C-alpha positions as CSV (number, residue, x, y, z in Angstrom):
1,M,14.7,-62.8,29.9
2,S,11.4,-63.1,27.6
3,V,10.8,-61.4,24.5
4,K,8.2,-59.6,25.7
5,R,11.2,-58.0,28.3
6,K,13.3,-57.4,25.4
7,L,11.0,-55.4,23.4
8,L,10.1,-53.6,26.3
9,K,13.2,-52.8,26.7
10,V,14.8,-52.1,24.2
11,S,11.4,-50.1,22.5
12,S,12.8,-47.4,25.7
13,L,15.5,-47.2,24.8
14,F,15.3,-46.3,21.6
15,I,12.8,-43.3,21.8
16,L,15.3,-42.4,24.7
17,F,17.5,-42.7,22.2
18,S,15.9,-40.8,19.2
19,M,14.6,-37.8,21.3
20,S,18.1,-37.4,23.2
21,M,19.8,-37.1,19.7
22,L,16.6,-34.8,18.7
23,H,17.4,-32.3,21.2
24,V,20.8,-32.5,20.6
25,A,20.5,-31.4,17.1
26,A,18.2,-28.5,18.1
27,I,20.7,-27.1,20.2
28,T,23.7,-27.8,18.5
29,P,24.2,-25.1,15.7
30,K,25.3,-25.2,12.9
31,H,28.3,-23.8,10.6
32,S,29.7,-23.2,7.6
33,K,31.7,-21.1,5.4
34,S,29.1,-18.0,5.2
35,S,27.9,-18.1,8.3
36,K,30.2,-14.9,8.9
37,N,28.2,-13.1,6.4
38,K,24.9,-14.5,7.9
39,P,23.3,-12.4,10.9
40,K,23.4,-14.0,14.2
41,Q,20.0,-16.1,15.2
42,S,18.8,-15.6,18.4
43,A,18.8,-17.8,21.2
44,V,15.3,-17.2,22.2
45,T,12.5,-20.4,20.2
46,T,9.2,-21.1,20.1
47,K,9.6,-24.2,19.0
48,K,8.7,-27.5,21.2
49,V,9.5,-31.0,20.2
50,K,7.4,-33.2,19.7
51,V,7.9,-37.3,18.9
52,E,5.1,-39.0,17.4
53,Q,4.8,-42.9,16.4
54,S,4.0,-44.6,13.2
55,S,1.2,-46.6,12.6
56,H,2.1,-47.7,9.1
57,H,6.0,-48.6,9.6
58,N,7.9,-50.6,12.2
59,I,12.1,-51.2,12.3
60,A,13.0,-54.8,12.8
61,V,16.4,-55.0,15.7
62,T,18.3,-57.9,16.1
63,T,19.4,-57.8,20.1
64,S,22.7,-59.1,21.3
65,D,21.9,-63.2,21.6
66,G,20.9,-63.0,18.1
67,E,17.2,-62.8,18.4
68,S,14.7,-60.5,16.4
69,V,12.4,-58.0,17.7
70,T,10.0,-55.1,15.7
71,L,10.2,-51.4,16.8
72,P,7.6,-49.1,16.2
73,K,9.2,-46.5,14.1
74,V,8.8,-42.6,15.1
75,K,9.2,-39.4,13.7
76,Q,10.6,-36.2,15.4
77,K,9.3,-32.5,14.3
78,L,9.0,-28.7,16.0
79,V,5.9,-27.6,16.4
80,D,5.0,-23.5,17.5
81,N,4.5,-22.9,21.5
82,S,1.8,-21.0,20.0
83,L,0.8,-19.3,23.7
84,L,4.4,-18.2,24.6
85,S,4.4,-17.1,21.0
86,A,1.0,-14.9,21.5
87,S,1.8,-14.2,25.1
88,V,5.5,-12.6,23.6
89,S,4.1,-10.4,20.8
90,S,1.4,-9.7,23.1
91,D,3.8,-8.0,25.3
92,L,5.8,-6.5,22.9
93,M,3.9,-4.7,20.6
94,A,1.9,-3.6,23.8
95,D,5.3,-1.9,24.6
96,A,6.2,-0.3,21.4
97,S,2.6,0.9,21.5
98,F,3.1,3.1,25.0
99,S,6.5,4.0,24.3
100,K,5.4,5.5,20.7
101,S,2.4,7.0,22.6
102,L,4.7,8.6,25.4
103,A,6.7,10.5,22.4
104,S,4.5,11.5,20.4
105,L,2.9,13.2,23.9
106,Q,6.5,14.3,24.4
107,Q,6.8,16.3,21.0
108,R,3.4,17.7,20.8
109,L,3.7,19.2,24.3
110,I,7.2,20.3,23.2
111,E,5.6,22.0,20.3
112,K,2.6,23.1,22.1
113,K,4.9,24.9,24.5
114,E,7.1,26.5,21.5
115,M,4.1,27.9,19.4
116,E,2.8,29.9,22.3
117,E,6.1,31.2,22.8
118,L,6.5,32.5,19.5
119,S,3.1,33.3,19.5
120,S,3.9,36.0,22.1
121,L,7.0,37.3,20.7
122,L,5.4,37.7,16.9
123,G,1.9,39.1,18.2
124,V,0.3,36.4,15.7
125,T,-1.8,33.6,17.2
126,I,-0.3,30.4,16.1
127,A,-2.3,27.2,15.8
128,D,-1.1,25.2,12.6
129,V,1.9,23.5,13.9
130,T,3.0,23.0,9.9
131,L,4.2,26.6,9.7
132,L,6.7,26.2,13.0
133,P,9.4,26.6,10.2
134,L,8.4,30.0,9.1
135,Y,7.8,31.9,12.3
136,R,10.9,30.1,14.1
137,E,12.8,31.5,11.1
138,A,11.0,34.9,11.1
139,A,11.7,35.7,15.0
140,D,15.2,34.3,14.7
141,W,15.6,37.7,12.1
142,L,13.9,40.4,15.3
143,G,15.9,43.6,15.3
144,T,18.1,42.9,12.6
145,R,19.2,46.8,11.5
146,Y,18.5,47.5,7.9
147,R,20.7,48.2,5.2
148,R,20.3,48.1,1.4
149,G,21.8,45.5,-0.3
150,G,22.3,43.5,3.1
151,M,21.4,40.3,2.9
152,S,23.3,39.1,6.8
153,R,22.8,38.5,10.2
154,K,24.6,41.6,10.5
155,A,22.4,43.9,8.4
156,V,19.6,43.0,5.7
157,D,17.1,44.9,3.1
158,C,13.1,44.2,2.7
159,S,13.9,42.0,-0.6
160,G,17.4,40.4,1.2
161,F,15.3,39.5,4.3
162,T,12.3,38.0,2.0
163,N,15.0,36.2,0.1
164,I,16.4,34.2,3.2
165,I,13.0,33.8,4.6
166,Y,11.7,31.8,1.5
167,K,15.0,30.0,0.4
168,N,15.6,28.6,4.8
169,V,12.0,28.0,5.1
170,F,10.2,27.0,1.5
171,G,13.8,26.4,-0.7
172,I,12.3,29.2,-3.1
173,Q,14.8,31.5,-4.9
174,L,13.4,35.0,-5.2
175,D,14.5,37.6,-7.4
176,R,16.4,39.9,-6.1
177,V,14.4,43.1,-5.7
178,S,11.5,44.1,-4.7
179,T,10.1,44.9,-8.3
180,A,11.2,41.9,-10.0
181,I,9.8,39.7,-6.9
182,A,6.3,41.2,-7.3
183,K,6.5,40.6,-11.4
184,N,6.9,37.5,-11.0
185,V,4.6,35.8,-8.2
186,T,2.4,33.0,-9.8
187,E,-0.5,34.3,-8.4
188,S,-2.0,37.9,-7.2
189,I,-3.8,37.5,-3.5
190,A,-6.4,40.2,-1.9
191,K,-5.9,41.2,1.3
192,E,-8.7,39.3,3.2
193,D,-7.2,36.1,1.4
194,L,-3.5,36.1,2.8
195,L,-2.2,33.1,4.5
196,P,0.3,32.9,6.7
197,G,3.6,32.7,4.4
198,D,2.2,34.7,1.3
199,M,4.4,38.0,0.6
200,V,2.8,41.7,0.8
201,F,3.7,44.3,-1.7
202,F,3.8,48.1,-1.2
203,S,5.1,51.3,-2.8
204,T,6.5,53.7,0.1
205,F,7.7,57.2,-0.6
206,N,5.2,58.1,-3.2
207,K,6.8,55.8,-5.4
208,K,4.6,54.5,-8.9
209,Y,6.5,51.3,-8.7
210,I,6.6,48.7,-5.8
211,N,9.9,49.5,-3.6
212,H,9.1,47.1,-0.4
213,V,8.2,43.4,0.1
214,G,7.1,41.4,3.5
215,V,6.2,38.3,4.5
216,Y,2.8,37.6,5.6
217,I,2.4,36.2,9.4
218,G,-1.5,36.0,10.2
219,D,-3.5,37.9,11.9
220,G,-3.3,40.7,9.6
221,K,0.4,41.6,10.9
222,F,3.6,41.0,8.4
223,I,7.2,40.8,9.0
224,H,9.9,43.0,6.8
225,A,12.9,44.7,7.2
226,S,12.0,48.5,7.7
227,I,14.5,51.2,7.2
228,K,13.9,53.0,10.6
229,H,13.5,49.7,12.8
230,G,15.1,47.2,10.9
231,V,13.4,43.7,11.1
232,I,10.2,44.3,12.7
233,V,6.5,43.1,12.7
234,S,3.9,46.2,11.0
235,T,0.1,46.1,10.8
236,L,-1.1,45.8,7.3
237,S,-3.7,48.9,8.9
238,E,-1.3,50.2,10.1
239,G,-2.1,54.1,8.4
240,Y,1.1,54.4,6.7
241,Y,1.5,50.5,5.0
242,S,-2.5,50.7,4.3
243,K,-2.3,53.5,1.9
244,A,1.4,52.0,0.6
245,W,-0.4,48.4,0.0
246,R,-0.3,47.3,-3.3
247,K,-1.2,43.3,-3.4
248,G,-0.1,40.1,-1.9
249,G,1.4,37.4,-3.9
250,R,1.8,33.6,-3.5
251,I,4.5,31.2,-5.1
């Protein structure tokens, strides 16, 4: 066998051997004592093997018959499979975006339906989704009977009801009686400047001091615990409450 043929044979064997060893190294997992504490790596890879021949370094090899031949040195490296990576990334981003959009649409439809139902129940137009907690809580107490000093589902009075609304919706603890609540509001509000969630104060039964409180819910209406009817929605323009009106309050 000529030296040229031997060289070609040995070169081929060497390159095949190098590639096979790299393939084994790439698919064989490395184990260590701390592997139990490390998260499992995904089996999917976007890398591929590339073998490059060096133009500056060679390897001397001695054949079985004692002849010396020189083989080119090769190096192996992992390169990004950019096309596959970009395709997979693009598909995942599209799926995530679609799922997020669908979930957002479903949530908006649910909120819209709830606002329509609460608007009908309370007799006001609800347009701000952030106020849903207020309207949910208010509607949940409709029809609860009145009892002086009451603060439960069985019975409430006006200041007790207002306390419950503010604690459950806004996380604010108010004074227990309407007179003290009115004195400690941060800001007094005129009737035309009221916003949903503001408090409204009255002097009923020809009293000179404030003795009744409710929560404004919009459209000139407020919800409160009435002595005769329990928790109901009333209108500020009603003759009785129009005359008894004292001020609005905001905290």
